[in-house]
C-alpha positions in Angstrom: 1.6 -3.6 -24.1 0.5 -4.6 -20.8 1.7 -8.3 -21.7 5.1 -6.8 -22.5 4.9 -4.9 -18.9 4.2 -8.3 -17.1 7.3 -9.8 -19.0 9.7 -7.3 -18.3 8.4 -6.9 -14.5 8.8 -10.7 -14.0 12.2 -10.9 -15.5 13.7 -7.6 -15.7 15.2 -5.9 -18.8 18.4 -8.0 -19.4 16.8 -11.3 -18.8 13.9 -10.5 -21.3 14.9 -11.6 -24.8 12.9 -10.6 -28.0 11.6 -14.1 -28.2 10.2 -13.8 -24.6 8.4 -10.7 -25.8 7.1 -12.2 -29.2 5.7 -15.2 -27.1 4.0 -13.2 -24.4 2.7 -10.5 -26.6 1.4 -12.8 -29.4 3.6 -10.8 -32.1 6.3 -11.6 -34.3 10.0 -9.6 -34.0 9.4 -7.8 -37.1 6.0 -6.3 -35.8 7.3 -5.6 -32.3 10.2 -3.6 -34.2 7.6 -1.8 -36.5 5.6 -0.9 -33.4 8.4 0.4 -30.9 11.6 0.4 -32.9 13.7 -1.4 -30.6 13.5 -3.5 -27.2 14.9 -0.4 -25.5 12.0 1.8 -26.6 9.3 -0.8 -25.8 10.9 -1.2 -22.3 10.5 2.8 -22.1 7.0 2.6 -23.0 6.3 -0.3 -20.6 8.0 1.9 -17.8 5.5 4.7 -18.5 2.7 2.4 -18.5 3.9 0.9 -15.2 4.1 4.3 -13.6 0.8 5.3 -15.1 -1.0 2.1 -13.5 0.7 0.4 -10.6 2.8 3.3 -9.6 -0.4 5.7 -9.7 -2.0 3.4 -7.3 0.8 4.2 -4.8 1.3 8.1 -5.5 -2.5 9.1 -6.1 -3.1 7.8 -2.5 -0.1 9.5 -1.1 -1.1 12.9 -2.8 -4.4 12.5 -1.2 -3.0 12.6 2.4 -3.4 15.7 4.5 0.2 15.3 6.1 3.5 14.4 5.5 3.6 11.6 8.1 0.3 10.1 6.8 1.7 10.5 3.2 4.7 8.6 3.9 2.9 6.0 5.8 0.7 5.7 2.8 3.4 5.4 0.6 4.8 2.5 2.5 1.5 0.7 3.1 0.3 1.2 -0.4 3.8 -0.1 -1.6 3.2 -3.2 0.5 -0.3 -3.8 -1.3 1.1 -3.1 -4.9 4.3 -5.2 -4.4 2.2 -8.2 -3.4 -0.9 -8.1 -5.7 -2.1 -11.7 -6.8 -1.4 -12.7 -10.4 1.5 -10.1 -10.8 5.3 -10.2 -10.1 6.2 -9.4 -6.8 8.2 -5.9 -6.1 8.4 -2.9 -8.3 9.3 -2.8 -12.1 11.3 0.4 -11.6 13.2 -1.1 -8.5 14.2 -4.3 -10.0 13.8 -3.8 -13.9 17.6 -3.2 -14.4 19.4 -3.1 -11.2 22.9 -3.6 -13.0 24.1 -1.5 -16.0 25.8 -3.5 -18.6 27.3 -2.0 -21.8 23.8 -2.6 -23.6 21.6 -1.4 -20.9 23.2 2.0 -19.7 20.5 3.9 -21.1 17.7 1.7 -19.4 19.5 2.0 -16.1 19.6 5.7 -16.4 15.9 5.8 -17.0 15.1 3.7 -14.0 17.5 5.7 -12.0 15.9 8.8 -12.9 12.4 7.4 -12.2 13.5 6.2 -8.7 15.1 9.6 -8.1 11.6 11.2 -9.3 10.0 9.2 -6.4 12.6 10.4 -3.9 11.8 13.9 -5.1 8.2 13.5 -5.0 8.3 12.4 -1.2 10.9 15.2 -0.4 8.5 17.7 -1.8 5.9 16.3 0.6 8.4 16.5 3.4 9.1 20.2 2.6 5.5 21.1 2.7 5.5 19.3 6.2 8.4 21.6 7.3 6.7 24.5 6.0 3.5 23.8 8.0 5.6 23.0 11.2 4.8 19.4 11.2 8.6 18.7 10.8 11.2 20.4 12.6 13.5 23.1 10.7 16.3 21.2 11.6 15.3 18.1 10.1 17.2 17.0 7.0 14.3 16.4 4.6 16.5 15.1 2.0 18.0 12.4 4.1 14.5 11.7 5.4 13.2 10.9 1.8 16.3 8.9 1.2 15.6 6.6 4.1 12.0 6.2 3.4 12.5 5.5 -0.3 15.4 3.1 0.6 12.8 1.3 2.9 10.2 1.1 -0.1 12.8 -0.2 -2.4 13.8 -3.0 0.3 10.3 -3.8 0.4 10.2 -4.1 -3.4 13.1 -6.7 -3.3 11.4 -8.6 -0.2 8.4 -9.0 -2.2 10.4 -10.3 -5.0 11.8 -12.7 -2.9 8.2 -14.0 -1.7 7.4 -11.8 1.1 3.8 -11.4 1.8 1.7 -8.4 2.3 1.5 -8.9 6.0 5.4 -8.8 6.2 6.1 -5.8 4.1 3.2 -4.1 6.3 5.2 -5.1 9.5 8.4 -3.3 7.7 6.4 -0.3 6.9 5.1 -0.2 10.6 8.7 -0.4 12.0 10.0 2.1 9.6 7.2 4.5 10.7 8.2 4.0 14.3 11.3 6.1 13.4 9.2 9.0 12.5 9.4 11.1 15.5 13.2 10.5 15.8 13.6 11.7 12.1 11.3 14.8 12.1 
């Protein structure tokens, strides 16, 4: 399964063929279909594996923070780390796995959209807690702030895929956090 994850992560859903999967997984097509039912189902399981491993590296660190500002900063800094790991594809599978929705990949696009929206909701929940604790002004729009920082994170994913290193992404994170006081 991890080999399938690496293949989908590096190539995206649409560009990954069954022959790519058979080669990377060391299985023949009938075995893959017998085990997973379809390329779509395999990809869905790969996304869950990605979230449970790579995504968990980011979000478990975020949830360990004591306030909304440090949690948001941790999300961006950990994203810089995870998106630039050696020997792994740059960026985020959930962000980059299926950007365009063709007729054949509508369900996959919806799945990834839902997962991206879940990340936004997790950050929004953290920001709401910050608002309740008085860290964030009552007048602040936590939904817009969550959207903003998740958009920064997704942009960092694209930059990583384009070859940006960890230091470059950390600088982006630092600049984004410079807007915190204005936003909150």
